[in-house]
DRENDREN-180953 format. One record per residue (C-alpha): x negated, y, z; residue in three letters; residue number from 1. Coordinates in Angstrom, 3 decimals, decimal comma. Layout:
residues N
(kelum (X Y Z) 'Ala' NUM)
...
This chain:
residues 332
(kelum (43,735 18,154 34,328) 'Met' 1)
(kelum (41,329 21,042 34,782) 'Gln' 2)
(kelum (39,046 21,788 31,849) 'Lys' 3)
(kelum (35,310 21,630 32,433) 'Gln' 4)
(kelum (33,782 25,067 32,398) 'Asn' 5)
(kelum (30,633 23,953 30,560) 'Ile' 6)
(kelum (30,185 27,053 28,405) 'Leu' 7)
(kelum (30,223 29,343 31,448) 'Lys' 8)
(kelum (27,325 27,570 33,094) 'Lys' 9)
(kelum (24,200 29,642 33,290) 'Lys' 10)
(kelum (21,810 28,494 30,531) 'Pro' 11)
(kelum (18,431 27,169 31,545) 'Lys' 12)
(kelum (15,432 29,370 30,899) 'Ser' 13)
(kelum (13,013 28,508 28,113) 'Ser' 14)
(kelum (10,499 27,402 30,733) 'Gly' 15)
(kelum (13,018 25,035 32,334) 'Asp' 16)
(kelum (13,918 23,531 28,960) 'Ile' 17)
(kelum (10,281 22,888 28,117) 'Gln' 18)
(kelum (9,662 21,421 31,570) 'Lys' 19)
(kelum (12,545 18,944 31,142) 'Ile' 20)
(kelum (11,321 17,953 27,676) 'Ala' 21)
(kelum (7,764 17,412 28,940) 'Leu' 22)
(kelum (8,998 15,354 31,889) 'Glu' 23)
(kelum (10,982 13,172 29,451) 'Thr' 24)
(kelum (7,933 12,568 27,309) 'Ile' 25)
(kelum (5,818 11,810 30,376) 'Glu' 26)
(kelum (8,407 9,336 31,705) 'Ala' 27)
(kelum (8,596 7,496 28,400) 'Glu' 28)
(kelum (4,813 7,549 28,059) 'His' 29)
(kelum (4,555 5,857 31,456) 'Thr' 30)
(kelum (7,173 3,279 30,496) 'Ala' 31)
(kelum (5,328 2,413 27,297) 'Val' 32)
(kelum (1,931 2,278 29,013) 'Phe' 33)
(kelum (3,236 -0,211 31,560) 'Gln' 34)
(kelum (4,258 -2,621 28,804) 'Leu' 35)
(kelum (0,666 -3,824 28,659) 'Lys' 36)
(kelum (1,404 -5,746 31,856) 'Asn' 37)
(kelum (3,857 -7,908 29,926) 'Phe' 38)
(kelum (1,539 -8,918 27,076) 'Ile' 39)
(kelum (0,813 -12,396 28,366) 'Asn' 40)
(kelum (0,852 -16,069 27,404) 'Glu' 41)
(kelum (4,630 -16,069 27,123) 'Glu' 42)
(kelum (4,424 -13,184 24,645) 'Phe' 43)
(kelum (1,926 -15,244 22,619) 'Ser' 44)
(kelum (4,318 -18,193 22,742) 'Ser' 45)
(kelum (7,047 -15,987 21,270) 'Cys' 46)
(kelum (4,758 -15,010 18,407) 'Val' 47)
(kelum (3,889 -18,667 17,790) 'Glu' 48)
(kelum (7,561 -19,649 17,847) 'Ala' 49)
(kelum (8,413 -17,075 15,184) 'Ile' 50)
(kelum (5,382 -18,006 13,083) 'Leu' 51)
(kelum (6,477 -21,654 13,018) 'His' 52)
(kelum (10,174 -20,925 12,584) 'Cys' 53)
(kelum (11,598 -22,850 9,601) 'Lys' 54)
(kelum (14,713 -20,678 9,476) 'Gly' 55)
(kelum (15,131 -16,979 10,080) 'Arg' 56)
(kelum (14,749 -14,698 13,067) 'Val' 57)
(kelum (18,261 -13,657 14,162) 'Val' 58)
(kelum (18,132 -10,561 16,369) 'Ile' 59)
(kelum (21,118 -9,554 18,456) 'Thr' 60)
(kelum (22,096 -6,954 21,032) 'Gly' 61)
(kelum (24,833 -4,519 21,951) 'Ile' 62)
(kelum (24,989 -0,757 22,479) 'Gly' 63)
(kelum (21,680 1,088 22,161) 'Lys' 64)
(kelum (19,818 -2,222 22,265) 'Ser' 65)
(kelum (21,657 -3,231 19,084) 'Ala' 66)
(kelum (20,211 -0,187 17,336) 'Ile' 67)
(kelum (16,718 -1,176 18,456) 'Ile' 68)
(kelum (17,413 -4,735 17,287) 'Ala' 69)
(kelum (18,216 -3,447 13,796) 'Gln' 70)
(kelum (14,924 -1,574 13,687) 'Lys' 71)
(kelum (13,000 -4,708 14,691) 'Ile' 72)
(kelum (14,802 -6,622 11,931) 'Val' 73)
(kelum (13,758 -3,976 9,387) 'Ala' 74)
(kelum (10,118 -4,108 10,508) 'Thr' 75)
(kelum (9,960 -7,907 10,427) 'Leu' 76)
(kelum (11,548 -8,099 6,973) 'Asn' 77)
(kelum (9,137 -5,512 5,589) 'Ser' 78)
(kelum (6,176 -7,500 6,890) 'Thr' 79)
(kelum (7,145 -10,903 5,559) 'Gly' 80)
(kelum (9,240 -12,455 8,342) 'Thr' 81)
(kelum (12,830 -13,186 7,167) 'Pro' 82)
(kelum (15,152 -11,645 9,745) 'Ser' 83)
(kelum (18,804 -10,754 10,132) 'Ile' 84)
(kelum (20,778 -8,631 12,595) 'Phe' 85)
(kelum (23,837 -9,999 14,408) 'Met' 86)
(kelum (25,824 -7,662 16,651) 'His' 87)
(kelum (26,594 -9,392 19,948) 'Ala' 88)
(kelum (30,227 -8,244 19,985) 'Ala' 89)
(kelum (30,799 -9,392 16,399) 'Asp' 90)
(kelum (29,068 -12,683 17,146) 'Ala' 91)
(kelum (31,654 -13,685 19,719) 'Ile' 92)
(kelum (34,407 -12,770 17,256) 'His' 93)
(kelum (33,340 -14,913 14,329) 'Gly' 94)
(kelum (29,815 -13,903 13,235) 'Asp' 95)
(kelum (28,165 -16,650 15,246) 'Leu' 96)
(kelum (28,150 -18,752 12,086) 'Gly' 97)
(kelum (25,109 -16,730 11,027) 'Ile' 98)
(kelum (22,947 -18,767 13,409) 'Val' 99)
(kelum (21,511 -22,082 12,237) 'Gln' 100)
(kelum (19,681 -24,731 14,246) 'Lys' 101)
(kelum (16,268 -23,926 12,749) 'Glu' 102)
(kelum (16,545 -20,201 13,493) 'Asp' 103)
(kelum (14,897 -18,315 16,328) 'Val' 104)
(kelum (17,281 -15,946 18,121) 'Val' 105)
(kelum (15,890 -12,812 19,760) 'Leu' 106)
(kelum (18,369 -11,205 22,144) 'Cys' 107)
(kelum (17,593 -7,589 23,116) 'Val' 108)
(kelum (19,108 -6,278 26,353) 'Ser' 109)
(kelum (17,788 -4,116 29,152) 'Asn' 110)
(kelum (20,091 -5,370 31,913) 'Ser' 111)
(kelum (20,562 -8,847 30,483) 'Gly' 112)
(kelum (23,967 -8,965 32,151) 'Asn' 113)
(kelum (26,402 -7,291 29,749) 'Thr' 114)
(kelum (29,701 -9,189 29,316) 'Pro' 115)
(kelum (29,169 -9,857 25,609) 'Glu' 116)
(kelum (25,720 -11,317 26,272) 'Ile' 117)
(kelum (27,126 -13,593 28,970) 'Lys' 118)
(kelum (29,708 -14,966 26,557) 'Val' 119)
(kelum (27,278 -15,242 23,646) 'Leu' 120)
(kelum (24,304 -17,009 25,211) 'Leu' 121)
(kelum (25,928 -20,357 26,098) 'Pro' 122)
(kelum (27,211 -20,605 22,537) 'Met' 123)
(kelum (23,741 -19,885 21,143) 'Leu' 124)
(kelum (22,232 -22,516 23,404) 'Lys' 125)
(kelum (24,739 -25,076 22,129) 'Ser' 126)
(kelum (23,538 -24,463 18,566) 'Phe' 127)
(kelum (20,064 -25,653 19,479) 'Gly' 128)
(kelum (18,305 -22,530 18,219) 'Ala' 129)
(kelum (15,316 -21,284 20,240) 'Leu' 130)
(kelum (16,356 -18,273 22,334) 'Leu' 131)
(kelum (13,931 -15,442 23,113) 'Ile' 132)
(kelum (15,089 -12,753 25,509) 'Gly' 133)
(kelum (13,679 -9,235 25,238) 'Met' 134)
(kelum (14,896 -8,090 28,612) 'Val' 135)
(kelum (14,217 -5,515 31,303) 'Gly' 136)
(kelum (15,619 -7,595 34,172) 'Asn' 137)
(kelum (13,842 -10,929 34,275) 'Lys' 138)
(kelum (16,277 -12,282 36,890) 'Asp' 139)
(kelum (19,339 -11,473 34,799) 'Ser' 140)
(kelum (21,648 -13,905 33,011) 'Phe' 141)
(kelum (19,610 -13,473 29,812) 'Leu' 142)
(kelum (16,346 -13,861 31,727) 'Gly' 143)
(kelum (17,515 -17,197 33,150) 'Arg' 144)
(kelum (19,074 -18,539 29,940) 'Gln' 145)
(kelum (16,267 -17,663 27,506) 'Ala' 146)
(kelum (13,702 -20,271 26,476) 'Asp' 147)
(kelum (11,054 -17,556 26,313) 'Leu' 148)
(kelum (10,961 -13,990 27,612) 'Ile' 149)
(kelum (9,431 -10,757 26,366) 'Ile' 150)
(kelum (9,663 -8,453 29,352) 'Gln' 151)
(kelum (10,395 -4,736 28,864) 'Thr' 152)
(kelum (10,964 -3,596 32,452) 'Thr' 153)
(kelum (10,843 0,155 33,126) 'Val' 154)
(kelum (10,853 1,845 36,536) 'Asp' 155)
(kelum (13,549 4,328 35,561) 'Gln' 156)
(kelum (15,130 6,086 32,625) 'Glu' 157)
(kelum (13,641 9,383 31,486) 'Ala' 158)
(kelum (16,363 11,345 33,332) 'Tyr' 159)
(kelum (16,761 9,570 36,691) 'Pro' 160)
(kelum (20,005 11,415 37,477) 'Glu' 161)
(kelum (21,702 9,927 34,422) 'His' 162)
(kelum (21,628 6,275 33,291) 'Pro' 163)
(kelum (21,601 7,022 29,539) 'Ala' 164)
(kelum (19,183 4,540 27,887) 'Pro' 165)
(kelum (15,961 6,398 27,126) 'Thr' 166)
(kelum (12,786 4,886 28,555) 'Ser' 167)
(kelum (14,314 1,404 28,337) 'Ser' 168)
(kelum (15,108 1,639 24,615) 'Thr' 169)
(kelum (11,724 3,230 23,908) 'Thr' 170)
(kelum (10,088 0,262 25,647) 'Ala' 171)
(kelum (12,131 -2,145 23,518) 'Gln' 172)
(kelum (11,175 -0,290 20,355) 'Leu' 173)
(kelum (7,458 -0,351 21,152) 'Val' 174)
(kelum (7,525 -3,985 22,229) 'Met' 175)
(kelum (9,318 -4,834 18,991) 'Gly' 176)
(kelum (6,509 -3,152 17,071) 'Asp' 177)
(kelum (3,906 -5,028 19,129) 'Ala' 178)
(kelum (5,655 -8,296 18,311) 'Leu' 179)
(kelum (5,921 -7,473 14,602) 'Ser' 180)
(kelum (2,291 -6,398 14,242) 'Ile' 181)
(kelum (1,044 -9,460 16,132) 'Ala' 182)
(kelum (3,016 -11,672 13,729) 'Ile' 183)
(kelum (1,767 -9,660 10,745) 'Leu' 184)
(kelum (-1,826 -10,142 11,883) 'His' 185)
(kelum (-1,397 -13,879 12,420) 'Cys' 186)
(kelum (0,100 -14,265 8,939) 'Arg' 187)
(kelum (-2,832 -12,440 7,381) 'Gly' 188)
(kelum (-0,313 -10,057 5,842) 'Phe' 189)
(kelum (-2,313 -7,628 3,698) 'Ser' 190)
(kelum (-1,706 -4,133 2,355) 'Val' 191)
(kelum (-1,026 -5,729 -1,041) 'Ala' 192)
(kelum (1,590 -8,015 0,544) 'Asp' 193)
(kelum (3,202 -5,007 2,230) 'Phe' 194)
(kelum (3,341 -3,132 -1,078) 'Ala' 195)
(kelum (5,167 -6,025 -2,745) 'Arg' 196)
(kelum (7,984 -5,539 -0,242) 'Tyr' 197)
(kelum (7,986 -1,769 -0,908) 'His' 198)
(kelum (7,924 -1,435 -4,713) 'Pro' 199)
(kelum (9,779 1,866 -4,541) 'Gly' 200)
(kelum (7,247 3,536 -2,267) 'Gly' 201)
(kelum (3,969 5,205 -3,204) 'Ser' 202)
(kelum (1,959 2,284 -1,815) 'Leu' 203)
(kelum (3,893 -0,218 -3,905) 'Gly' 204)
(kelum (3,470 1,874 -7,031) 'Lys' 205)
(kelum (-0,273 2,023 -6,469) 'Gln' 206)
(kelum (-0,371 -1,745 -6,845) 'Leu' 207)
(kelum (1,838 -2,248 -9,880) 'Tyr' 208)
(kelum (2,089 0,926 -12,015) 'Val' 209)
(kelum (-0,487 0,742 -14,798) 'Lys' 210)
(kelum (-1,703 3,204 -17,371) 'Val' 211)
(kelum (0,208 1,268 -20,058) 'Glu' 212)
(kelum (3,458 2,213 -18,313) 'His' 213)
(kelum (2,655 5,926 -18,585) 'Leu' 214)
(kelum (0,773 6,821 -21,762) 'Tyr' 215)
(kelum (3,508 5,459 -24,068) 'Ile' 216)
(kelum (5,754 8,385 -23,114) 'His' 217)
(kelum (3,236 10,921 -24,432) 'Asn' 218)
(kelum (2,310 11,997 -27,949) 'Glu' 219)
(kelum (-0,815 10,459 -29,456) 'Lys' 220)
(kelum (-3,014 13,319 -30,699) 'Pro' 221)
(kelum (-5,733 12,160 -33,077) 'Ser' 222)
(kelum (-7,943 13,539 -35,844) 'Val' 223)
(kelum (-10,526 12,060 -38,204) 'Cys' 224)
(kelum (-14,280 12,707 -37,837) 'Pro' 225)
(kelum (-14,201 15,086 -40,834) 'Asn' 226)
(kelum (-11,015 16,947 -39,857) 'Ser' 227)
(kelum (-11,260 20,731 -40,236) 'Thr' 228)
(kelum (-11,026 23,235 -37,428) 'Leu' 229)
(kelum (-7,512 24,201 -38,513) 'Lys' 230)
(kelum (-6,375 20,560 -38,443) 'Glu' 231)
(kelum (-7,883 20,089 -34,989) 'Ile' 232)
(kelum (-6,193 23,195 -33,593) 'Ile' 233)
(kelum (-2,853 22,205 -35,117) 'Met' 234)
(kelum (-3,087 18,695 -33,621) 'Glu' 235)
(kelum (-4,010 19,847 -30,120) 'Ile' 236)
(kelum (-1,392 22,601 -30,182) 'Ser' 237)
(kelum (1,339 20,435 -31,674) 'Gly' 238)
(kelum (0,953 17,488 -29,297) 'Lys' 239)
(kelum (0,801 19,785 -26,236) 'Arg' 240)
(kelum (-1,691 17,724 -24,225) 'Leu' 241)
(kelum (-4,719 19,999 -24,548) 'Gly' 242)
(kelum (-6,766 17,170 -26,013) 'Ile' 243)
(kelum (-7,178 14,948 -29,073) 'Thr' 244)
(kelum (-9,010 11,758 -29,793) 'Gly' 245)
(kelum (-11,367 11,518 -32,758) 'Val' 246)
(kelum (-10,938 8,130 -34,452) 'Val' 247)
(kelum (-12,208 6,355 -37,553) 'Asp' 248)
(kelum (-10,025 4,588 -40,137) 'His' 249)
(kelum (-9,777 1,522 -37,842) 'Asn' 250)
(kelum (-8,513 3,613 -34,906) 'Glu' 251)
(kelum (-11,812 3,068 -33,067) 'Ile' 252)
(kelum (-12,444 5,977 -30,735) 'Leu' 253)
(kelum (-15,431 8,128 -31,758) 'Gln' 254)
(kelum (-15,056 11,047 -29,393) 'Gly' 255)
(kelum (-12,761 13,597 -27,814) 'Val' 256)
(kelum (-12,035 17,280 -28,342) 'Ile' 257)
(kelum (-10,347 19,404 -25,690) 'Thr' 258)
(kelum (-9,008 22,936 -25,888) 'Asp' 259)
(kelum (-11,995 23,890 -23,722) 'Gly' 260)
(kelum (-14,346 22,487 -26,372) 'Asp' 261)
(kelum (-12,604 24,681 -28,955) 'Leu' 262)
(kelum (-13,017 27,843 -26,894) 'Arg' 263)
(kelum (-16,715 27,181 -26,303) 'Arg' 264)
(kelum (-17,284 26,454 -29,995) 'Met' 265)
(kelum (-15,516 29,664 -31,051) 'Leu' 266)
(kelum (-17,807 31,654 -28,755) 'Gln' 267)
(kelum (-20,983 30,083 -30,164) 'Lys' 268)
(kelum (-20,271 29,634 -33,901) 'Asn' 269)
(kelum (-19,458 32,711 -35,978) 'Pro' 270)
(kelum (-19,070 30,644 -39,196) 'Asp' 271)
(kelum (-15,945 28,536 -38,744) 'Leu' 272)
(kelum (-15,182 27,686 -42,368) 'Ser' 273)
(kelum (-17,202 24,463 -42,494) 'Ser' 274)
(kelum (-16,777 23,192 -38,922) 'Val' 275)
(kelum (-15,524 19,570 -38,654) 'Val' 276)
(kelum (-14,553 17,345 -35,732) 'Ala' 277)
(kelum (-17,916 15,610 -35,341) 'Thr' 278)
(kelum (-19,565 18,970 -34,635) 'Glu' 279)
(kelum (-17,219 19,757 -31,758) 'Ile' 280)
(kelum (-16,356 16,424 -30,188) 'Met' 281)
(kelum (-17,821 14,921 -27,049) 'Thr' 282)
(kelum (-19,065 11,405 -27,696) 'Val' 283)
(kelum (-18,618 8,642 -25,076) 'Asn' 284)
(kelum (-15,660 10,349 -23,420) 'Pro' 285)
(kelum (-14,122 9,162 -20,153) 'Lys' 286)
(kelum (-11,560 6,474 -20,964) 'Thr' 287)
(kelum (-9,381 3,872 -19,261) 'Val' 288)
(kelum (-8,139 0,513 -20,507) 'Glu' 289)
(kelum (-4,403 0,073 -20,971) 'Val' 290)
(kelum (-4,139 -2,407 -18,076) 'Asn' 291)
(kelum (-5,886 -0,122 -15,571) 'Thr' 292)
(kelum (-3,875 0,704 -12,476) 'Leu' 293)
(kelum (-2,615 4,279 -12,512) 'Ala' 294)
(kelum (-4,154 4,907 -9,090) 'Val' 295)
(kelum (-7,574 3,940 -10,489) 'Glu' 296)
(kelum (-7,094 6,359 -13,380) 'Ala' 297)
(kelum (-6,276 9,043 -10,815) 'Leu' 298)
(kelum (-9,513 8,301 -8,974) 'Gln' 299)
(kelum (-11,485 8,780 -12,219) 'Val' 300)
(kelum (-9,756 12,098 -12,846) 'Met' 301)
(kelum (-10,569 13,285 -9,350) 'Arg' 302)
(kelum (-14,174 12,140 -9,594) 'Lys' 303)
(kelum (-14,834 14,051 -12,820) 'Tyr' 304)
(kelum (-12,392 16,919 -12,139) 'Asn' 305)
(kelum (-10,378 16,309 -15,312) 'Ile' 306)
(kelum (-6,640 16,143 -15,959) 'Thr' 307)
(kelum (-6,449 13,743 -18,921) 'Gln' 308)
(kelum (-7,935 10,413 -19,898) 'Leu' 309)
(kelum (-7,941 8,727 -23,271) 'Leu' 310)
(kelum (-6,458 5,240 -23,170) 'Val' 311)
(kelum (-8,154 2,467 -25,133) 'Val' 312)
(kelum (-7,731 -1,220 -25,749) 'Glu' 313)
(kelum (-10,914 -3,016 -26,785) 'Glu' 314)
(kelum (-12,274 0,254 -28,162) 'Gly' 315)
(kelum (-9,145 1,173 -30,092) 'Lys' 316)
(kelum (-7,522 4,485 -29,237) 'Tyr' 317)
(kelum (-3,992 4,058 -27,826) 'Lys' 318)
(kelum (-3,062 7,458 -26,416) 'Gly' 319)
(kelum (-3,448 9,885 -23,489) 'Val' 320)
(kelum (-2,521 9,647 -19,822) 'Val' 321)
(kelum (-2,171 12,951 -17,989) 'His' 322)
(kelum (-2,532 13,765 -14,307) 'Leu' 323)
(kelum (1,106 14,902 -14,259) 'His' 324)
(kelum (2,234 11,470 -15,478) 'Asp' 325)
(kelum (0,663 9,865 -12,399) 'Ile' 326)
(kelum (1,895 12,475 -9,939) 'Leu' 327)
(kelum (5,457 12,172 -11,289) 'Lys' 328)
(kelum (5,389 8,516 -10,262) 'Glu' 329)
(kelum (4,662 9,570 -6,690) 'Gly' 330)
(kelum (1,170 8,068 -6,754) 'Ile' 331)
(kelum (-1,066 10,264 -4,614) 'Ile' 332)
């Protein structure tokens, strides 16, 4: 067998490469734009069927369509619609037990005529589950067997000389997003709901990480109202936060002293021997309650261009939360 002489082929010029890439993008753009023709009453019926489903949405496919099916499953799960992926080939070799009567099955296939799909669909129909076909060929086996159809027909793949799935899978992906977002909207699924399904992401953390989760890891610098300048400097320096609270004997916050306050005082007051905390401190400092969301504390810091906030609970001084504490949590 003669080896292909691929490496000896003359490479395309940079202009040719860019032209091919642009033509691919244009072809897929056209395919996606034409999907608007398939947003119809039957599409709405598919959304309604999923909204009223008492089981799960089981999404199946084979080849590249199976990969798209997995992405649709991920999007639906993250937006509050319980979904599961079932590979069409595995389904006809034992995984069909995944499907229950109250489920909705979404089968993704461009041709709608692959051998595995032809074997699978009659079995699905016998289970009594509602079958939705996301299909490019409406007259295919899948198109005829499905109870409802979401059409994803494309005129051609991005590279007409080669049948590799490109425009067709892009159309499936976009239609899957359209389906998911329509369901999300009908459920009234909010940003807060989304964050509950993404507790590890920055959005999730914005809705559950509170100041009380952060300040406890820091030192608690504090001085009395009559503390000397030396005591104040030692406290600020020792606790390494650039700040100290001034509290009375009941731990009620009286004021705050920052390292900036110290520098300004040293410039103005030549007699330092009798200086006490009350002469340096800022009264009514910016504070946050312990149960304040960290993202709200960050907003206060940004508003007043500061990097620390004193944390209080019903007026009692609890500690310090620093800008770095919030940023380390990935809250931005």
